[in-house]
C-alpha positions as a Python dict, from the first residue, in 0.01 Angstrom:
ca = {
    (1, 'M'): (0, 0, 0),
    (2, 'T'): (127, 346, -89),
    (3, 'D'): (169, 667, 119),
    (4, 'A'): (-117, 889, -77),
    (5, 'T'): (95, 1199, 57),
    (6, 'A'): (460, 1086, -46),
    (7, 'P'): (599, 1318, -239),
    (8, 'D'): (652, 1235, -618),
    (9, 'P'): (1001, 1131, -708),
    (10, 'P'): (1219, 1385, -929),
    (11, 'S'): (1198, 1402, -1277),
    (12, 'L'): (1473, 1291, -1493),
    (13, 'F'): (1500, 1683, -1552),
    (14, 'E'): (1502, 1782, -1181),
    (15, 'R'): (1754, 1534, -1100),
    (16, 'Y'): (1990, 1639, -1355),
    (17, 'R'): (1944, 1996, -1406),
    (18, 'V'): (2263, 2115, -1330),
    (19, 'P'): (2483, 1928, -1555),
    (20, 'L'): (2210, 2023, -1858),
    (21, 'G'): (2252, 2393, -1688),
    (22, 'L'): (2583, 2376, -1773),
    (23, 'V'): (2581, 2219, -2168),
    (24, 'V'): (2335, 2525, -2207),
    (25, 'L'): (2604, 2762, -2086),
    (26, 'V'): (2879, 2621, -2291),
    (27, 'L'): (2639, 2600, -2603),
    (28, 'A'): (2487, 2975, -2559),
    (29, 'L'): (2768, 3170, -2393),
    (30, 'R'): (2969, 3249, -2691),
    (31, 'P'): (2685, 3304, -2929),
    (32, 'V'): (2521, 3529, -2646),
    (33, 'V'): (2895, 3769, -2579),
    (34, 'S'): (2984, 3781, -2947),
    (35, 'S'): (2646, 3942, -3046),
    (36, 'D'): (2695, 4311, -3201),
    (37, 'L'): (2441, 4449, -2893),
    (38, 'L'): (2660, 4277, -2646),
    (39, 'L'): (3045, 4273, -2628),
    (40, 'G'): (3084, 4179, -3033),
    (41, 'F'): (3369, 3941, -3007),
    (42, 'E'): (3442, 3585, -2923),
    (43, 'A'): (3758, 3541, -2708),
    (44, 'I'): (3612, 3669, -2440),
    (45, 'A'): (3357, 3357, -2408),
    (46, 'N'): (3717, 3108, -2390),
    (47, 'R'): (3846, 3370, -2042),
    (48, 'M'): (3496, 3390, -1918),
    (49, 'L'): (3466, 2983, -1889),
    (50, 'I'): (3844, 2954, -1749),
    (51, 'L'): (3745, 3187, -1498),
    (52, 'M'): (3431, 3066, -1392),
    (53, 'L'): (3623, 2706, -1333),
    (54, 'F'): (3884, 2906, -1107),
    (55, 'V'): (3586, 3110, -864),
    (56, 'A'): (3438, 2765, -861),
    (57, 'A'): (3684, 2629, -762),
    (58, 'F'): (3768, 2874, -508),
    (59, 'N'): (3403, 2866, -387),
    (60, 'L'): (3436, 2498, -286),
    (61, 'L'): (3647, 2607, -7),
    (62, 'F'): (3493, 2959, 88),
    (63, 'G'): (3118, 2883, -4),
    (64, 'F'): (3086, 2530, 111),
    (65, 'T'): (3371, 2458, 343),
    (66, 'G'): (3364, 2822, 524),
    (67, 'L'): (3739, 2883, 441),
    (68, 'L'): (3849, 3216, 322),
    (69, 'S'): (4138, 3219, 139),
    (70, 'F'): (4291, 3543, 14),
    (71, 'G'): (4584, 3378, -197),
    (72, 'H'): (4424, 3117, -429),
    (73, 'A'): (4601, 3289, -732),
    (74, 'M'): (4868, 3072, -617),
    (75, 'F'): (4696, 2761, -709),
    (76, 'L'): (4598, 2887, -1065),
    (77, 'G'): (4982, 3007, -1123),
    (78, 'F'): (5078, 2646, -1062),
    (79, 'G'): (4870, 2563, -1354),
    (80, 'V'): (4982, 2853, -1582),
    (81, 'Y'): (5357, 2835, -1499),
    (82, 'V'): (5444, 2459, -1496),
    (83, 'P'): (5372, 2372, -1824),
    (84, 'A'): (5513, 2678, -1955),
    (85, 'I'): (5816, 2653, -1808),
    (86, 'V'): (5810, 2259, -1928),
    (87, 'V'): (5742, 2389, -2290),
    (88, 'V'): (5976, 2653, -2297),
    (89, 'N'): (6304, 2446, -2134),
    (90, 'G'): (6207, 2084, -2251),
    (91, 'L'): (6251, 1781, -2025),
    (92, 'P'): (6476, 1513, -2019),
    (93, 'G'): (6442, 1311, -2338),
    (94, 'L'): (6177, 1531, -2440),
    (95, 'P'): (6239, 1832, -2649),
    (96, 'P'): (6125, 2207, -2591),
    (97, 'G'): (5770, 2281, -2753),
    (98, 'G'): (5650, 1926, -2812),
    (99, 'S'): (5302, 1771, -2740),
    (100, 'L'): (5447, 1494, -2486),
    (101, 'T'): (5636, 1810, -2321),
    (102, 'F'): (5343, 1979, -2266),
    (103, 'L'): (5131, 1690, -2127),
    (104, 'A'): (5397, 1608, -1873),
    (105, 'G'): (5438, 2002, -1787),
    (106, 'V'): (5044, 1965, -1719),
    (107, 'V'): (5077, 1617, -1508),
    (108, 'L'): (5372, 1781, -1318),
    (109, 'A'): (5175, 2113, -1220),
    (110, 'L'): (4889, 1886, -1104),
    (111, 'L'): (5095, 1660, -898),
    (112, 'A'): (5289, 1966, -768),
    (113, 'V'): (4992, 2164, -671),
    (114, 'A'): (4816, 1855, -503),
    (115, 'V'): (5142, 1804, -308),
    (116, 'F'): (5145, 2166, -214),
    (117, 'S'): (4831, 2204, -115),
    (118, 'Y'): (4785, 1919, 104),
    (119, 'L'): (5103, 2012, 274),
    (120, 'L'): (4997, 2365, 300),
    (121, 'A'): (4661, 2290, 423),
    (122, 'R'): (4797, 2053, 695),
    (123, 'L'): (5011, 2354, 813),
    (124, 'I'): (4715, 2627, 823),
    (125, 'V'): (4366, 2477, 826),
    (126, 'G'): (4376, 2437, 1210),
    (127, 'K'): (4507, 2743, 1265),
    (128, 'G'): (4162, 2916, 1265),
    (129, 'E'): (3980, 3092, 1011),
    (130, 'I'): (4119, 3467, 1021),
    (131, 'Y'): (4480, 3317, 1039),
    (132, 'F'): (4400, 3059, 731),
    (133, 'A'): (4283, 3352, 543),
    (134, 'L'): (4594, 3612, 613),
    (135, 'L'): (4833, 3325, 564),
    (136, 'T'): (4714, 3198, 248),
    (137, 'L'): (4801, 3561, 165),
    (138, 'A'): (5129, 3535, 323),
    (139, 'V'): (5221, 3212, 121),
    (140, 'S'): (5075, 3340, -168),
    (141, 'Q'): (5294, 3633, -191),
    (142, 'A'): (5603, 3436, -134),
    (143, 'V'): (5535, 3240, -438),
    (144, 'Y'): (5497, 3580, -637),
    (145, 'F'): (5798, 3693, -526),
    (146, 'V'): (6007, 3380, -567),
    (147, 'A'): (5840, 3387, -950),
    (148, 'L'): (5903, 3751, -991),
    (149, 'R'): (6308, 3737, -894),
    (150, 'D'): (6283, 3477, -1162),
    (151, 'P'): (6544, 3188, -1022),
    (152, 'G'): (6762, 3008, -1265),
    (153, 'G'): (6596, 3206, -1559),
    (154, 'L'): (6296, 2973, -1545),
    (155, 'T'): (5983, 3222, -1447),
    (156, 'G'): (6074, 3528, -1687),
    (157, 'G'): (6036, 3734, -1382),
    (158, 'S'): (5810, 4086, -1428),
    (159, 'N'): (5800, 3987, -1796),
    (160, 'G'): (5645, 3590, -1755),
    (161, 'L'): (5692, 3336, -2006),
    (162, 'T'): (5552, 3421, -2348),
    (163, 'R'): (5790, 3304, -2644),
    (164, 'G'): (5793, 2965, -2724),
    (165, 'A'): (5565, 2884, -2465),
    (166, 'L'): (5275, 2723, -2642),
    (167, 'P'): (5285, 2348, -2724),
    (168, 'A'): (5318, 2216, -3109),
    (169, 'F'): (4942, 2133, -3139),
    (170, 'V'): (4819, 2488, -3032),
    (171, 'E'): (4800, 2738, -3371),
    (172, 'Q'): (4717, 3090, -3271),
    (173, 'S'): (4648, 3333, -3563),
    (174, 'R'): (4486, 3656, -3514),
    (175, 'G'): (4382, 3606, -3149),
    (176, 'H'): (4213, 3266, -3285),
    (177, 'I'): (4347, 2954, -3133),
    (178, 'T'): (4317, 2628, -3295),
    (179, 'I'): (4352, 2247, -3148),
    (180, 'H'): (4575, 2002, -3417),
    (181, 'A'): (4526, 1636, -3212),
    (182, 'F'): (4472, 1320, -3388),
    (183, 'G'): (4411, 1451, -3738),
    (184, 'L'): (4131, 1703, -3610),
    (185, 'S'): (4144, 2053, -3619),
    (186, 'V'): (3920, 2209, -3323),
    (187, 'D'): (3828, 2518, -3210),
    (188, 'W'): (3996, 2617, -2870),
    (189, 'Y'): (3626, 2701, -2741),
    (190, 'W'): (3511, 2404, -2755),
    (191, 'V'): (3802, 2245, -2585),
    (192, 'V'): (3786, 2482, -2306),
    (193, 'G'): (3419, 2390, -2278),
    (194, 'A'): (3461, 2023, -2249),
    (195, 'V'): (3720, 2062, -2013),
    (196, 'F'): (3489, 2304, -1804),
    (197, 'L'): (3188, 2057, -1802),
    (198, 'V'): (3416, 1768, -1673),
    (199, 'A'): (3543, 1961, -1413),
    (200, 'M'): (3220, 2119, -1294),
    (201, 'V'): (3023, 1825, -1361),
    (202, 'G'): (3294, 1639, -1135),
    (203, 'L'): (3261, 1964, -870),
    (204, 'W'): (2869, 1893, -841),
    (205, 'Q'): (2937, 1512, -805),
    (206, 'V'): (3184, 1596, -498),
    (207, 'L'): (2932, 1841, -350),
    (208, 'R'): (2638, 1616, -373),
    (209, 'S'): (2824, 1321, -248),
    (210, 'P'): (2837, 1278, 170),
    (211, 'F'): (3189, 1423, 141),
    (212, 'G'): (3030, 1721, -2),
    (213, 'R'): (2732, 1757, 245),
    (214, 'T'): (2981, 1705, 571),
    (215, 'L'): (3160, 2017, 416),
    (216, 'V'): (2841, 2184, 431),
    (217, 'A'): (2795, 2049, 763),
    (218, 'I'): (3093, 2186, 882),
    (219, 'R'): (3084, 2526, 728),
    (220, 'D'): (2727, 2576, 896),
    (221, 'N'): (2822, 2451, 1240),
    (222, 'E'): (3182, 2294, 1282),
    (223, 'Q'): (3162, 2234, 1671),
    (224, 'L'): (2816, 2031, 1601),
    (225, 'A'): (3039, 1821, 1329),
    (226, 'R'): (3314, 1761, 1536),
    (227, 'A'): (3087, 1614, 1821),
    (228, 'M'): (2928, 1413, 1610),
    (229, 'G'): (3258, 1227, 1528),
    (230, 'V'): (3364, 1417, 1200),
    (231, 'D'): (3728, 1467, 1165),
    (232, 'T'): (3673, 1841, 1028),
    (233, 'T'): (4022, 1890, 993),
    (234, 'S'): (4110, 1601, 734),
    (235, 'Y'): (3795, 1703, 560),
    (236, 'K'): (3927, 2093, 547),
    (237, 'V'): (4282, 1941, 447),
    (238, 'W'): (4100, 1765, 116),
    (239, 'S'): (3876, 2024, 59),
    (240, 'L'): (4206, 2291, 4),
    (241, 'T'): (4381, 2000, -192),
    (242, 'F'): (4054, 1912, -464),
    (243, 'S'): (4018, 2339, -431),
    (244, 'G'): (4367, 2392, -573),
    (245, 'L'): (4350, 2116, -774),
    (246, 'L'): (4061, 2268, -1001),
    (247, 'A'): (4238, 2617, -1019),
    (248, 'A'): (4544, 2457, -1143),
    (249, 'V'): (4341, 2329, -1405),
    (250, 'A'): (4184, 2659, -1503),
    (251, 'G'): (4537, 2772, -1491),
    (252, 'V'): (4646, 2516, -1756),
    (253, 'L'): (4345, 2620, -1988),
    (254, 'L'): (4468, 2972, -1904),
    (255, 'E'): (4814, 2934, -1986),
    (256, 'I'): (4711, 2838, -2349),
    (257, 'N'): (4474, 3120, -2366),
    (258, 'N'): (4681, 3373, -2286),
    (259, 'S'): (4977, 3183, -2500),
    (260, 'G'): (5208, 3152, -2182),
    (261, 'A'): (5250, 3271, -1815),
    (262, 'S'): (5222, 3636, -1667),
    (263, 'I'): (5325, 3753, -1313),
    (264, 'E'): (4997, 3892, -1327),
    (265, 'N'): (4845, 3545, -1272),
    (266, 'L'): (4981, 3514, -916),
    (267, 'G'): (4930, 3863, -805),
    (268, 'V'): (4727, 3970, -490),
    (269, 'L'): (4470, 4157, -742),
    (270, 'T'): (4375, 3797, -903),
    (271, 'S'): (4301, 3651, -560),
    (272, 'G'): (4094, 3952, -450),
    (273, 'D'): (3878, 3977, -785),
    (274, 'T'): (3817, 3615, -747),
    (275, 'V'): (3702, 3685, -386),
    (276, 'L'): (3479, 3939, -522),
    (277, 'M'): (3344, 3751, -816),
    (278, 'A'): (3223, 3485, -580),
    (279, 'V'): (3036, 3682, -319),
    (280, 'L'): (2889, 3868, -624),
    (281, 'G'): (2734, 3588, -782),
    (282, 'G'): (2617, 3379, -438),
    (283, 'I'): (2880, 3155, -215),
    (284, 'N'): (2592, 2966, -116),
    (285, 'Y'): (2490, 2829, -465),
    (286, 'F'): (2669, 2593, -738),
    (287, 'F'): (2592, 2841, -993),
    (288, 'G'): (2683, 3169, -768),
    (289, 'P'): (3047, 3198, -885),
    (290, 'I'): (2918, 3130, -1227),
    (291, 'A'): (2704, 3430, -1237),
    (292, 'G'): (2917, 3625, -1043),
    (293, 'T'): (3217, 3569, -1296),
    (294, 'F'): (3009, 3635, -1583),
    (295, 'T'): (2893, 3969, -1445),
    (296, 'W'): (3246, 4070, -1348),
    (297, 'L'): (3375, 4025, -1684),
    (298, 'F'): (3085, 4159, -1883),
    (299, 'A'): (3052, 4472, -1674),
    (300, 'E'): (3467, 4478, -1743),
    (301, 'D'): (3459, 4431, -2122),
    (302, 'F'): (3109, 4640, -2190),
    (303, 'L'): (3117, 4908, -1971),
    (304, 'T'): (3471, 5029, -2068),
    (305, 'D'): (3419, 5038, -2435),
    (306, 'F'): (3084, 5222, -2378),
    (307, 'E'): (3093, 5587, -2520),
    (308, 'V'): (2795, 5684, -2613),
    (309, 'L'): (2421, 5628, -2522),
    (310, 'H'): (2133, 5676, -2798),
    (311, 'L'): (1788, 5698, -2695),
    (312, 'P'): (1549, 5516, -2766),
    (313, 'T'): (1819, 5341, -3025),
    (314, 'A'): (2093, 5417, -3240),
    (315, 'E'): (1877, 5391, -3579),
    (316, 'V'): (1661, 5674, -3403),
    (317, 'S'): (1828, 5893, -3185),
    (318, 'L'): (1678, 6149, -3004),
    (319, 'V'): (1935, 6186, -2728),
    (320, 'S'): (2268, 6096, -2725),
    (321, 'V'): (2466, 6064, -2363),
    (322, 'D'): (2833, 6044, -2382),
    (323, 'L'): (2885, 5794, -2125),
    (324, 'G'): (3233, 5705, -2204),
    (325, 'P'): (3413, 5901, -1945),
    (326, 'A'): (3205, 5776, -1623),
    (327, 'F'): (3226, 5427, -1747),
    (328, 'Q'): (3625, 5432, -1729),
    (329, 'F'): (3585, 5378, -1384),
    (330, 'W'): (3372, 5102, -1403),
    (331, 'Q'): (3476, 4945, -1066),
    (332, 'F'): (3317, 5192, -896),
    (333, 'F'): (2960, 5077, -1031),
    (334, 'L'): (3025, 4753, -980),
    (335, 'G'): (3143, 4792, -645),
    (336, 'A'): (2831, 4977, -553),
    (337, 'L'): (2638, 4660, -672),
    (338, 'F'): (2882, 4464, -449),
    (339, 'V'): (2807, 4652, -141),
    (340, 'V'): (2437, 4661, -201),
    (341, 'V'): (2423, 4256, -243),
    (342, 'V'): (2664, 4215, 69),
    (343, 'L'): (2460, 4445, 282),
    (344, 'T'): (2137, 4293, 194),
    (345, 'A'): (2201, 3951, 101),
    (346, 'P'): (2586, 3845, 199),
    (347, 'E'): (2535, 3456, 74),
    (348, 'E'): (2256, 3499, -163),
    (349, 'G'): (2448, 3746, -407),
    (350, 'I'): (2310, 3750, -748),
    (351, 'W'): (2199, 3431, -833),
    (352, 'G'): (2004, 3396, -524),
    (353, 'Y'): (1814, 3684, -630),
    (354, 'V'): (1754, 3572, -972),
    (355, 'R'): (1664, 3234, -766),
    (356, 'S'): (1391, 3407, -562),
    (357, 'L'): (1264, 3617, -866),
    (358, 'S'): (1204, 3300, -1032),
    (359, 'A'): (1031, 3156, -746),
    (360, 'R'): (792, 3419, -701),
    (361, 'V'): (725, 3466, -1087),
    (362, 'K'): (626, 3057, -1094),
    (363, 'R'): (444, 3094, -771),
    (364, 'R'): (237, 3422, -936),
    (365, 'L'): (155, 3189, -1234),
    (366, 'V'): (44, 2906, -1053),
    (367, 'E'): (-168, 3092, -828),
    (368, 'R'): (-336, 3250, -1182),
}
């Protein structure tokens, strides 16, 4: 005999709405941002997906574990610098610039960041939240200054590594990147999209697993989780390790996208922007970092290129207002939006507002 009050099982769409949403994002992002009404060029879509992955990796630590890192750029830097160093200098038995050389560099980067983030986590996760944030900043700055000093001529110092940093299977022409592998030529955007989907679906599986649920429990009430027998230190260590690995994957993509390594990828501004993007989008939601990154990068490129506002349209312009000088300070306007988000709903962000608005509209439609 069945229970008449039992809820209906979730539909296939409800069960897999997150992976389906990610697929829709990858398919729609480039056509949308490259339209003449918006940004008007395609290359920004590559950078958006890469930084969305990086901010999502950061939010695994911040939004779902409750640990704030002020130095997450150092993990991104491992993925950017190690493959570039290996491609430029080669390895024993592998010549510089080769495809196998680059793949070996990627493997070395992921192994190095896994060991580094694990050991760093063992040292600092038990120091308390404030000290954790400050120690990540301090270690990140140490990594930055090591790269800036160019030890052994490996990192290129303030100039970074650009000459000869791309592997042989990457072809770049007028800003357009093509990947040649296994007799096929693939647009770089689709390679980035495929890696983005695999990494983000993997992150989604981690967050919905018992491990991910435990991380949320630690974030909400660490003392209660510890009283229930949870080794909270161990979970935090692995959270930082997984977060660092995902950030390094984004770094590998960024190395190809930027045709090499730049010292800015290790800078404190990169870490700071990551925190702002996550909070702006909504740290409590899986799609929050994606929404925050899109808003930040869209404002950065759209507002800085915006010059004259034509009303009602550009074709039939009755009023023209020159907004170029004002929008040069686009960060002020985005900062004002950030302040509003933090003061009203610091954990909800833009994605939380979107969810609330859509739920309200759906409720009114059902009532009618």
